[in-house]
N, C-alpha and C positions, 0 to 999 in steps of 0.2 A: 668683215674680219673682226674677231675679238681684239680688244686692245692689248691684252697680255700676250697674245700670239704676235701681234704687230711688233711689240717691243722686243720679243725674243728673236724675231726675224730681221729686225733693223738694227740691233745692237748685239753685244756679246752676252747679254743677260739670258739666263735660263728662264723658263716659264715661271718657276717658283720665285726666282730673284726679281722678275718683272713685277710680280704681285706685291713684293715687299717695297719696291720703289714706288709703286702706285699708292700704297697705304701711307707712304711718307709725304705725299702731296707734291712730289716733284714733277708730275706729268700733267700737262695741260692739253686740251683739245679745243682748238679755236678760241684760245685764251681762257678757257674754263678748266679749273682743276678737276681731274677725274681720278677717283680712287678705286674703282671697280674694274677688275680684269675682264669681266663679261661684257663691258660696254662695247657696242657694235659701231665700228667706224664706217663712215661713208667715204666714197672714193676721193672726194675733194677736201676732206678734213685735214687740218694742219695740226700735227702732233709735235709737241716740244718737250724736251727734258732739260730742266734748268735753263730754259730760254734758248736752247739749241734745237733747231728743227731736225726731225728724224724722217728718214725715207727708207722704203723697202729696197733690199738688194734684188734687182731683177734677174732674169735668166741670163746666164753667161756662157759664152762659147769661145774657147781658146785653142790655139795650136801651140805645142811645145816641141822643141828640138831635143828629144830625149838623149841623154848621155848613157853610156854603158855604166853598169853598176847600180842602177836604180830599178825598183820594182813598180809595176803599174798596180799599186795597191793603195788603200786609203790610209793605212798606218804602216809605220816601220816594222819590219820583221828581221829577217837575216840581212836584208839590204834596206837602205833608206827608200822611202816612198817618193815617187815623182812629185807628189803634192808639196813636199818640202822645198821644191824649187820655185814655188809660186809665192809671190808677195801679194796676197789678195784677201779681202775680207770674206768671212764665212767660208773659209777654205774647206771645212769639214763637210760642206754640202756637195762638193764637187765629186765627180767620178770620171774615170777614163772611158772613152768609147772604144771598147775592146782592149786588148793588151799587147804589149811587146815583151819579149823575153828580157831578162836582166842584162844580157850582153848585147842586145840589139839596140841600135841607135835610130834616131830619126823621128819622123812625124807621128805624134800622138795627139788626138783630139781630147779635150777636157770640157765638161759641161755640168750643169745641174738640171738639165732638161732631159728627163728620162724618155719622154715621147720621141724627141729628136734622136736620141741614141738608138732607140729601138728601130726607127726608120732606117738608120744607116747600117746597123749590124744584122738586120733581118735577112735571112737567106733569099727571100723573095726579091730583095732590092738588087741583088747581083752587083754589089759595089766592088769596083776594082781596088785592089791594094797592090802597090808597085814597090818592089824591093830590089836593091842591088846587093848581090852576094859575091864575096871573094872566096875562092875555092882552093882546096889543097891540091887537087889534080885537074888536069885539062878535061874539058867536057867531051863526052863521046859524040860521034857524028850524028847519032840518031836521037840526041837529047830533046831537040825541039819537037820531033814527032811523038815521042813518048809522053811528054808533058801535055801536048795538045790532045792526045787520046785519053789522058787520065791515068793516074798512077795508083795502084793498090798499095797503100802504105802498110807497113808492118803493124799488125794488131787491129787494123780496120777491116770492116766487112764490105765496103764498097769503095770504088776508086774515087779519086779526086775529080772535081769538075775540070773541064779543059782549061789549061793554063798556057800563057804565051811566054816563051823564053826567047830572049834576045841576047846574042853574044856580044860582049864589049871587047873582050880579048879571050885568050884560051882559058884563063882562070878567073874571069870576071863575067857576070851575067846579070841581066835585068829580068826579073820574073814578075808577071802580073797574074794574080790569083783573085778569086771571088769568094773564097771561104776563109775561115779562121780556125782551122783545126789545131789541136795542140802541137806546137813546134812544127807546123806544117811545112814551111819552106825548108827547114833543115832536114826533115824526114823525106821530102821529095828528092833532094839531092843525095841523101843517104841511099835511096833506092837505086841510084846510079853508081853506088860504091864510092861516093865522094863526100868530103867533109867541108862544111861551111866554116870558114875562118872568121869572117866578119859579115854582118848583115845590117843593112840600113834601109829604112822605109822612106821612100821619096814622096809618095802620093797616096791619098785616099779619095776615090771617086774623082771629081774634077778639081780637087783642091791639092795643090802641091806644097811641100814644105817651103816656107819663105827662106830664100837664099841669104837674107840679111840676119837671120837668127843664128847666133852661135850656139854650140852645145849648152844645154841648160837654160836657154832663153825661151821666152814665150811672148805671144801677143794675142790680143783679141781678134777673132775672125771678123771680117767685114760682113755687113748684112747680106751682100751678094754671095759671099762664101757660105754663110749659114744656110741660105735658101738653096744654093746650088747642090748642097750635099743631100738634099731630100727632094729635089725637083724631078718631076717626071720628064722634063726636057732632057736630062742626062741619063735617066733610067727608063727608057720607053718600055 
């Protein structure tokens, strides 16, 4: 890796600012002052800036308990971005794995590993997403069968994949889907003439939202959770 790129990825410096710092003689590699950004680093080189060691920020994997009123976007727009809830270095490199609506709460995955994200959201993965919805009206008796058969949503040209509906009470249900169509859960219940009042995501694949995370809180995934989300053991 070029030294100027290393500096921009391990600090808050832009690539052009990194070159200025290099020219000032503040950067050493293995104790030797290096002033050229094109200098190629070896894996075991020790880079220091004003005698402080620098290290690359590795790939990161987090879960966040998303509150209502936040967008799954990189920047603030009409609503604040979920990224503003994170106190983490190089936050601008992160992205959400899929999205939740502004008024939907619960589990959102965040990473800077694009390949990992693709493995999870790819339709071929058939990754379960589990939601709990509170509804304005009681569910009809045939709701489970309709969702299992697939629902043709308004504006779509093909029905949804089979989904599993579990009644918690007459106005609360747990729904497991394997797609991520626009407003899909709300539109599925709307096809029954019902309105979703609140929606909360509990689980993605084998990873459930940590019960110890309050709304707005996050934590890093464990290595086992990171692997489980893309493991063939869970997606045969």
